[in-house]
C-alpha positions in Angstrom: -60.0 -8.0 34.7 -62.8 -8.9 32.3 -64.2 -12.4 33.1 -66.9 -12.6 30.4 -65.4 -14.1 27.2 -68.3 -13.0 25.1 -67.4 -9.4 25.9 -64.0 -9.7 24.1 -65.2 -9.4 20.5 -67.2 -6.1 21.1 -64.3 -4.8 23.2 -61.9 -5.4 20.3 -64.4 -3.8 17.8 -64.3 -0.7 20.0 -60.6 -0.4 19.2 -61.3 -0.9 15.5 -64.1 1.7 15.4 -61.9 4.3 17.1 -59.0 3.6 14.8 -61.2 3.9 11.7 -62.9 7.1 12.9 -59.7 8.9 14.1 -57.7 8.2 11.0 -60.6 9.2 8.8 -61.1 12.5 10.7 -57.4 13.2 10.4 -57.3 12.2 6.8 -54.0 10.4 7.5 -52.8 7.6 9.7 -52.5 3.8 9.8 -55.7 2.0 10.5 -54.5 -1.5 9.4 -52.4 -2.5 12.4 -54.8 -1.4 15.1 -57.6 -3.2 13.4 -55.5 -6.3 12.9 -54.1 -6.4 16.4 -57.3 -5.4 18.2 -58.1 -9.0 19.3 -54.6 -9.6 20.6 -54.5 -6.3 22.5 -57.9 -7.0 24.0 -56.8 -10.3 25.4 -53.5 -8.8 26.8 -55.1 -5.9 28.5 -58.1 -7.7 29.9 -56.4 -11.0 31.0 -52.7 -10.4 31.6 -51.4 -6.8 31.7 -50.7 -5.4 35.2 -51.6 -1.7 35.3 -53.6 0.9 37.1 -55.0 3.7 34.9 -55.3 5.9 38.0 -51.6 5.6 38.6 -49.8 5.5 35.2 -46.4 5.9 36.9 -46.8 3.1 39.4 -43.3 1.7 39.7 -44.2 -2.0 39.5 -46.6 -1.8 36.6 -46.1 -3.9 33.5 -44.5 -1.9 30.7 -46.4 -2.0 27.4 -44.4 -0.9 24.3 -46.1 -0.3 20.9 -42.9 -0.8 18.8 -45.0 -0.6 15.6 -45.6 3.1 16.5 -47.3 3.9 13.2 -50.3 2.0 14.6 -50.6 4.6 17.4 -54.4 4.5 17.5 -54.1 1.1 19.0 -52.4 2.5 22.0 -54.6 5.6 22.2 -57.7 3.5 22.1 -56.4 1.2 24.8 -55.5 4.0 27.1 -58.8 5.8 26.7 -61.0 2.7 26.9 -59.3 1.3 29.9 -59.8 4.5 31.9 -56.6 6.6 31.7 -57.3 10.3 32.3 -55.8 10.9 28.9 -56.3 10.7 26.0 -59.9 12.0 26.2 -62.3 11.4 23.4 -61.7 15.0 22.2 -58.0 14.2 22.1 -58.7 11.2 19.9 -61.1 13.3 17.7 -58.1 15.6 17.1 -55.7 12.7 16.3 -52.6 14.0 14.5 -53.6 17.6 15.0 -51.6 20.4 16.5 -51.7 20.4 20.4 -53.4 17.0 20.6 -51.5 14.5 22.7 -52.5 11.9 20.2 -49.6 12.5 17.8 -49.0 10.6 14.7 -46.6 8.3 16.6 -46.8 7.8 20.4 -44.8 10.3 22.3 -43.8 9.6 25.9 -43.7 13.2 26.9 -47.3 13.8 25.8 -49.2 11.0 27.5 -48.4 9.3 30.8 -49.5 5.9 29.6 -47.0 5.9 26.7 -43.8 4.3 28.0 -41.6 5.4 25.2 -41.7 7.2 21.9 -41.9 4.8 19.0 -42.1 5.1 15.3 -38.5 4.5 14.1 -39.1 0.8 13.6 -37.2 -1.7 15.8 -36.3 0.9 18.4 -39.4 0.3 20.6 -38.5 -3.4 20.6 -34.9 -2.6 21.6 -36.0 -0.1 24.3 -38.2 -2.9 25.7 -35.1 -5.0 26.0 -33.7 -2.2 28.1 -36.8 -2.0 30.2 -36.7 -5.8 30.8 -33.0 -5.4 31.8 -34.0 -2.7 34.3 -36.7 -4.8 35.8 -34.3 -7.8 36.4 -31.6 -5.5 37.8 -33.9 -3.8 40.2 -35.6 -7.1 41.1 -32.2 -8.5 42.0 -31.5 -5.5 44.2 -34.9 -5.0 45.9 -36.6 -8.3 45.7 -39.9 -9.7 44.4 -42.0 -7.8 46.9 -41.1 -4.4 45.4 -40.1 -5.2 41.7 -41.9 -8.0 39.9 -43.3 -7.0 36.5 -43.2 -7.8 32.8 -42.4 -6.0 29.6 -44.8 -6.5 26.7 -44.2 -5.5 23.1 -46.4 -5.2 20.0 -44.1 -5.4 17.0 -44.7 -5.6 13.3 -42.8 -7.0 10.4 -40.8 -3.8 10.0 -39.6 -4.0 13.6 -38.4 -7.5 13.0 -36.6 -6.7 9.7 -34.7 -3.6 10.9 -31.0 -4.4 11.7 -31.4 -3.2 15.3 -33.8 -6.1 15.9 -31.0 -8.6 15.4 -28.9 -6.7 17.9 -31.7 -6.5 20.4 -32.8 -10.2 20.0 -29.2 -11.4 20.5 -28.8 -9.3 23.6 -32.1 -10.3 25.2 -31.4 -14.0 24.5 -27.9 -13.9 25.9 -29.2 -12.1 29.1 -32.1 -14.5 29.5 -34.8 -11.8 29.9 -37.7 -14.1 30.6 -40.0 -11.2 31.6 -40.0 -9.9 28.1 -42.8 -11.0 25.7 -43.1 -9.8 22.1 -46.4 -10.1 20.3 -45.6 -10.1 16.6 -48.3 -8.8 14.3 -47.6 -11.4 11.6 -49.9 -10.1 8.9 -47.4 -10.7 6.1 -47.8 -7.1 4.8 -45.4 -4.1 4.4 -46.1 -0.8 2.7 -44.7 -2.1 -0.6 -46.9 -5.2 -0.5 -46.6 -8.8 0.6 -43.6 -9.6 2.8 -42.5 -12.2 0.3 -41.3 -9.3 -1.8 -38.5 -8.6 0.6 -37.9 -11.4 3.1 -37.7 -15.1 3.2 -36.2 -15.8 6.6 -37.6 -18.2 9.1 -38.1 -15.7 11.9 -39.2 -18.1 14.6 -36.1 -20.2 13.9 -33.9 -17.2 14.2 -35.3 -16.3 17.5 -35.0 -19.8 18.8 -31.4 -19.9 17.7 -30.9 -16.7 19.7 -32.1 -18.3 22.9 -35.8 -17.3 22.7 -39.0 -19.2 23.4 -41.5 -19.0 20.5 -45.2 -19.5 20.1 -47.6 -19.4 17.2 -51.3 -18.4 17.5 -54.3 -17.3 15.5 -54.4 -13.6 16.2 -58.2 -13.6 15.9 -58.9 -16.5 18.2 -59.2 -15.2 21.7 -58.7 -18.6 23.3 -55.6 -19.3 21.2 -54.1 -15.9 22.0 -54.6 -16.5 25.7 -53.0 -19.9 25.4 -49.9 -18.5 23.7 -49.5 -15.7 26.2 -49.8 -18.1 29.1 -47.2 -20.4 27.6 -44.9 -17.4 27.2 -45.3 -16.4 30.8 -44.5 -19.9 31.9 -41.2 -20.0 30.1 -38.0 -18.5 31.6 -36.7 -17.3 28.3 -37.7 -14.1 26.4 -40.7 -15.0 24.2 -41.8 -14.2 20.7 -45.4 -15.0 19.9 -46.3 -15.0 16.2 -49.8 -13.7 16.0 -51.2 -14.6 12.6 -53.4 -11.6 11.8 -55.3 -10.0 8.9 -54.2 -6.3 8.5 -57.3 -4.1 8.6 -59.4 -6.9 10.0 -63.1 -5.8 9.8 -62.8 -3.7 6.7 -64.5 -6.2 4.3 -63.1 -4.9 1.0 -59.7 -3.8 2.1 -58.6 -6.2 4.8 -55.5 -8.3 4.1 -54.0 -5.8 1.6 -51.2 -3.4 1.8 -53.4 -0.4 0.9 -55.0 -0.5 4.3 -51.7 -0.1 6.0 -51.2 3.7 5.9 -54.3 5.4 4.6 -57.8 6.2 5.8 -60.4 3.6 4.8 -62.7 6.1 3.3 -66.3 6.8 4.2 -67.8 4.0 2.1 -65.4 1.3 3.5 -66.0 2.5 7.1 -69.7 2.2 6.6 -69.2 -1.3 5.2 -66.9 -2.2 8.1 -69.5 -1.0 10.6 -72.0 -3.3 9.0 -69.5 -6.2 8.8 -68.7 -5.9 12.5 -72.2 -5.2 13.7 -71.0 -1.8 15.1 -74.0 0.6 15.3 -72.6 3.3 17.5 -71.9 6.8 16.0 -68.3 7.8 15.3 -66.3 8.4 18.5 -69.0 6.9 20.7 -68.6 3.7 22.7 -71.7 1.8 24.0 -71.9 1.9 27.8 -71.8 -1.8 28.3 -68.6 -2.2 26.2 -67.0 0.8 27.9 -67.9 -0.8 31.3 -66.1 -4.0 30.3 -63.1 -2.0 29.3 -63.0 0.1 32.5 -63.0 -3.2 34.5 -59.7 -4.2 32.9 -57.8 -2.0 35.4 -59.7 -3.1 38.5 -57.3 -5.9 39.4 -54.4 -3.6 38.9 -55.8 -1.1 41.4 -55.9 -3.8 44.1 -52.4 -5.0 43.2 -51.0 -1.5 43.4 -52.6 -1.0 46.9 -51.0 -4.2 48.1 -47.7 -3.2 46.6 -47.9 0.2 48.4 -48.3 -1.6 51.7 -45.3 -3.7 51.0 -43.3 -0.6 49.9 -44.2 1.2 53.2 -43.1 -1.8 55.3 -39.9 -2.5 53.4 -36.7 -0.9 54.7 -35.5 -0.5 51.1 -38.7 1.2 49.9 -37.4 4.7 50.3 -34.2 3.9 48.3 -36.2 2.4 45.5 -38.5 5.4 45.3 -35.5 7.7 45.3 -34.1 6.0 42.3 -37.4 5.8 40.5 -37.9 9.5 41.1 -34.6 10.2 39.4 -33.2 12.0 42.5 -29.4 11.8 43.0 -27.9 10.9 46.3 -25.9 13.5 48.2 -22.9 14.7 46.1 -20.9 15.8 49.1 -18.5 12.9 49.1 -17.9 13.1 45.4 -17.4 16.8 45.6 -14.6 16.3 48.2 -12.9 13.7 46.0 -13.0 15.8 42.9 -11.9 18.9 44.9 -8.6 17.1 45.5 -8.1 16.8 41.7 -7.5 20.6 41.5 -4.3 20.2 43.5 -2.9 17.5 41.3 -1.2 17.6 37.9 -2.7 14.7 35.9 -1.3 14.4 32.4 -3.8 11.8 31.2 -6.2 11.1 28.4 -9.7 12.3 29.1 -10.9 8.8 28.6 -8.7 7.8 31.5 -9.9 10.8 33.5 -13.4 9.6 32.8 -12.5 6.2 34.2 -11.1 7.9 37.3 -14.3 9.9 37.7 -16.4 6.8 37.4 -14.3 5.1 40.1 -15.5 8.0 42.3 -19.1 8.1 41.1 -20.2 4.5 40.7 -19.8 3.5 44.4 -21.7 6.7 45.4 -24.5 6.5 42.8 -25.7 2.9 42.8 -28.3 3.5 40.1 -25.5 4.0 37.5 -25.3 1.0 35.2 -22.5 1.0 32.7 -21.4 -0.9 29.7 -19.6 -0.8 26.3 -20.1 -2.1 22.8 -17.1 -4.4 23.1 -14.6 -1.6 23.7 -14.4 -1.8 27.5 -10.6 -1.5 27.5 -10.7 1.4 25.2 -13.7 3.3 26.5 -12.6 2.8 30.2 -16.2 2.4 31.3 -15.8 -0.4 33.8 -15.0 0.2 37.5 -14.4 -1.8 40.6 -18.0 -1.2 41.7 -19.6 -2.4 38.5 -19.6 -6.2 38.2 -21.0 -8.0 35.2 -24.8 -7.9 34.6 -26.3 -11.2 33.4 -28.2 -14.3 34.3 -25.6 -15.3 36.9 -26.0 -11.9 38.6 -28.7 -9.5 37.6 -27.6 -7.2 40.4 -24.4 -6.5 38.4 -24.0 -3.1 37.0 -21.8 -3.6 33.9 -23.3 -4.8 30.6 -21.2 -6.4 28.0 -23.2 -5.3 25.0 -21.1 -6.9 22.3 -20.6 -5.2 18.9 -24.1 -3.7 19.1 -23.8 0.1 19.2 -27.3 0.8 18.0 -28.8 -1.9 20.2 -26.9 -0.6 23.2 -28.1 2.9 22.8 -31.7 1.9 22.4 -31.5 -0.5 25.4 -30.1 2.4 27.5 -33.0 4.5 26.5 -35.3 1.7 27.7 -33.5 1.5 31.0 -33.7 5.2 31.6 -37.4 5.4 30.7 -38.1 2.4 32.9 -36.7 4.4 35.8 -34.5 3.6 38.7 -31.3 3.4 36.5 -28.9 5.9 35.0 -27.4 4.1 32.1 -24.1 5.0 30.5 -22.4 3.2 27.6 -19.3 3.5 25.5 -18.0 3.2 22.0 -15.8 5.2 19.7 -17.1 8.6 18.8 -17.0 7.8 15.1 -19.5 5.0 15.7 -22.0 7.4 17.1 -23.3 7.3 13.6 -24.2 3.6 14.1 -26.5 4.6 16.9 -27.3 8.2 16.0 -31.1 7.7 15.7 -31.2 6.2 19.2 -29.1 9.2 20.5 -31.7 11.4 18.8 -34.5 9.4 20.5 -32.7 9.9 23.9 -33.0 13.6 23.3 -36.6 13.5 22.1 -37.7 11.4 25.0 -35.9 13.5 27.7 -34.0 10.4 28.8 -31.0 10.7 31.1 -28.6 8.5 29.1 -24.9 9.2 29.1 -22.8 8.3 26.0 -19.1 7.8 26.6 -17.6 8.3 23.1 -13.9 8.0 23.1 -11.1 8.4 20.4 -12.7 11.8 19.6 -10.4 13.2 16.9 -7.4 12.6 14.7 -5.6 12.2 18.0 -6.4 8.5 17.9 -3.6 8.3 15.4 -2.7 5.3 13.3 -6.2 3.7 12.9 -6.8 6.3 10.3 -9.7 8.1 8.7 -12.3 5.3 9.1 -11.9 5.8 12.9 -11.2 9.5 13.0 -14.3 11.6 13.5 -14.3 14.9 11.7 -17.9 16.0 11.4 -19.3 13.9 14.3 -19.1 16.3 17.2 -20.6 19.1 15.2 -23.4 16.8 13.9 -24.2 15.8 17.5 -24.4 19.5 18.6 -27.2 19.9 16.0 -29.5 17.5 18.0 -31.9 19.5 20.2 -31.9 18.7 23.9 -28.5 16.9 23.8 -25.6 18.0 25.8 -22.3 17.4 24.0 -19.3 17.7 26.3 -15.7 17.9 25.0 -13.6 18.3 28.2 -10.1 19.8 28.0 -8.5 18.0 31.0 -9.1 15.8 34.0 -10.9 18.5 36.0 -13.2 19.4 33.2 -13.9 15.7 32.6 -15.0 15.3 36.2 -17.2 18.4 36.0 -18.8 17.2 32.8 -19.6 13.8 34.4 -21.3 15.6 37.3 -23.2 17.9 34.9 -24.4 14.9 32.9 -25.7 13.1 36.0 -27.4 16.2 37.2 -29.5 16.6 34.0 -32.6 14.4 34.6 -34.3 15.2 31.3 -31.3 15.7 29.0 -29.0 13.0 27.6 -25.3 13.7 27.4 -22.3 12.9 25.2 -18.8 12.9 26.6 -16.4 13.1 23.7 -13.1 11.9 25.1 -9.5 11.6 23.9 -7.2 8.7 23.4 -4.1 10.9 23.8 -2.9 12.4 27.0 -3.8 16.0 27.9 -2.0 18.3 30.3 -4.0 19.5 33.3 -5.0 23.1 32.7 -7.2 23.8 35.7 -6.1 24.0 39.3 -8.9 26.3 40.7 -12.5 27.3 40.1 -15.8 25.7 41.1 -17.6 23.8 38.3 -16.7 26.3 35.6 -17.9 23.9 33.0 -21.5 24.5 34.1 -21.3 27.8 32.2 -20.6 25.9 29.0 -17.6 28.2 28.3 -15.4 30.2 30.5 -12.2 32.3 30.4 -9.4 29.9 31.2 -6.6 32.4 30.5 -7.1 36.2 30.6 -5.0 38.4 28.4 -2.1 40.2 30.0 -1.4 42.7 27.3 -4.3 44.7 25.7 -6.7 42.0 24.5 -6.9 41.7 20.7 -7.7 38.1 20.3 -10.0 35.5 21.9 -9.1 31.9 21.2 -12.0 29.5 21.5 -11.2 25.8 21.8 -12.6 22.5 23.1 -11.1 19.3 24.3 -7.6 18.4 23.3 -7.2 21.7 21.4 -7.5 23.9 24.5 -3.9 23.2 25.5 -2.9 24.2 21.9 -4.8 27.5 22.4 -2.9 28.1 25.6 0.3 27.7 23.7 -0.9 30.1 21.0 -1.9 32.7 23.5 1.5 32.5 25.2 3.2 33.0 21.8 1.0 36.0 21.1 1.6 37.5 24.5 5.3 37.2 23.9 4.8 39.5 20.9 2.8 42.0 23.0 -0.6 40.9 21.7 -3.2 40.2 24.4 -5.0 36.9 24.0 -7.8 35.3 26.0 -8.3 31.5 26.0 -11.9 30.4 26.3 -12.4 26.7 27.0 -15.8 25.7 25.7 -16.7 22.2 26.9 -20.4 22.6 26.1 -22.0 24.8 23.4 -25.4 23.9 24.8 -24.7 25.1 28.3 -23.0 28.3 27.0 -26.1 29.1 24.9 -28.2 28.9 28.1 -26.2 31.7 29.7 -27.4 35.3 29.7 -26.4 37.7 26.9 -24.2 39.8 29.2 -22.1 36.8 30.1 -21.8 35.7 26.5 -20.9 39.2 25.3 -18.2 39.6 28.0 -16.6 36.2 27.2 -16.7 36.7 23.4 -16.6 40.5 22.8 -17.4 42.0 19.5 -14.3 44.2 19.1 -11.6 41.5 19.0 -10.4 38.9 16.5 -12.0 35.6 17.4 -10.3 32.3 16.5 -11.7 28.8 17.0 -9.5 25.7 17.3 -11.0 22.3 17.1 -9.7 19.1 15.5 -12.9 18.6 13.4 -15.0 20.4 10.8 -14.9 24.2 10.9 -18.6 24.2 9.9 -20.6 25.8 12.6 -17.9 27.8 14.3 -18.8 30.9 12.3 -21.5 31.3 14.9 -18.9 32.4 17.4 -16.0 33.7 15.3 -17.9 35.6 12.7 -15.4 36.7 10.1 -12.6 35.6 12.3 -10.6 32.4 11.9 -12.0 28.9 12.2 -9.1 26.5 12.4 -9.9 22.8 12.1 -10.1 20.0 9.6 -12.5 20.0 6.6 -11.3 16.8 5.0 -11.0 13.2 6.2 -8.1 12.3 8.5 -5.1 10.1 7.8 -3.2 7.2 9.3 -0.1 8.4 11.3 1.0 9.0 14.9 -1.1 11.8 16.5 1.7 14.4 16.8 2.4 14.0 13.1 -1.2 14.4 12.2 -1.6 17.5 14.3 1.3 19.1 12.5 0.1 17.9 9.1 -3.3 19.4 9.6 -2.0 22.7 11.0 -3.2 22.2 14.6 0.0 23.4 16.3 0.9 26.7 17.8 3.7 27.1 15.3 1.2 27.0 12.4 -1.7 28.8 14.0 0.2 31.9 15.3 1.2 33.1 11.8 -2.4 32.9 10.7 -3.5 35.0 13.6 -0.7 37.6 13.0 -1.6 37.8 9.3 -5.3 38.4 10.1 -4.4 41.1 12.7 -2.3 42.8 10.1 
């Protein structure tokens, strides 16, 4: 770490110079935050952050999250200056250009030093809460010798205003996450202007009321910054440090104003800033002495990593920790035997109950699974005997009571998954997926293995009515790239879908599960759900119809097929638990399962929009209105989702 205090100012100015130059070259970007927080970031990286740029995936490194992701040049400058292999200076020259890893907002899949993708304000903060949860959990299981690090966040006013911030702050305070430190870029500026236009809250008081420790410092006084960070580290509560900064610090004619937030400074202002800062180097050039000081910031981390690797090799738990951090699953042999027995049973149960039974099998065998629910544990059926409560009394616990914080839960699960060593799953009602939709999208974008247990998946939930009955939700989730949406038809498919979700290290999954009981339809076959869709019932008579269905409507399709067969009309039933996995199959398989020369009929208790992809000019039977409040059987009859009401439509279309 840098020991010369006189080196800090030029080191910070190196960040400012790179931010000015890169944004100007791109003709777009946000120079204000990197310039304003350059002093704070310099103190953090040179005095406190535990990292090794030669080993960006070191398991016991500190996690640094730039929640204010629009200021991405702050992070790119820090990574380059401190000696990470990427981004190179050429990458920074090509900031915001196609194929540069220096995207407009930091993307975790482009640069190893980026812990999570940020930009949607507040989510980086909430993901950091998940990372801090992961650290405490793994520390409780593996001890200080192997897991002992902190999570640091740079957040702006927008991150603190977003509603998700209130959820994340409440969760972190309740859980006592003392290894979490948030550095608030308190520059009193948003895009529209001064923060007084839109907020009057006492932010530090709010955090203190939520169980946080707070500090206040001058964000341009290196000694005061260091004092505040040291005080935060000494406290056993999560900490918020208000860093009073000037946005665009160093740009003499624009600093402190909202116009410096999201636009290039311009050539004249950059020239003035260089003079103001005493920065004489050419654009995208860093003087050797300043670069030397920056490269020294990782020296202590290299030594700490070497010592840690020695402890890891000597620790009998080291192999298990690294298995979990690598995302490798334990042997599935025992689980396979347990689920194999299900084929011989007849379980007439809701798929949410089948999910609970599957979790009872899986959670003892996959110790990295950490579950939870947004205050719907008894409805989501997400808690098992193996998952005791997680919290200050026992961080080794594996069940999180998230409270009514769907968005915060989803983002925290993203943070846990990205931290490594944990496979998080969490539950709420399917209709409330819209509360956390952007975090689900971020799971997919970041290739995070997060599993969403979304129950009460249709009008089958009954009397709670249209506010709770998802109509368009499943289809809208299918639209998200790199997201597996499973809607299992019975207990066997539910077990298969759980296993497929666990076996997908770079793809999040949604399990859409019923409240109402479903008959067991499967008694043979090996992991048929892995194909996304499969022929559950083959036509006996000459095939004229293929019935495509998911979830609770598969059993209805079976009844329709039987009625058609009784009339001499051959009908296949295709169960389609995952559109995404079906699309991954080869064209021959898809053409055999859904042939061109038959009438195709889809049956799903949700919007018909989208099913035309598979049925063409056939029949798409579903619900294109909101639901209603009534018992489930009454609703299914009312909306025409019964064999008695579907068969006549099929016969009419067949002519």
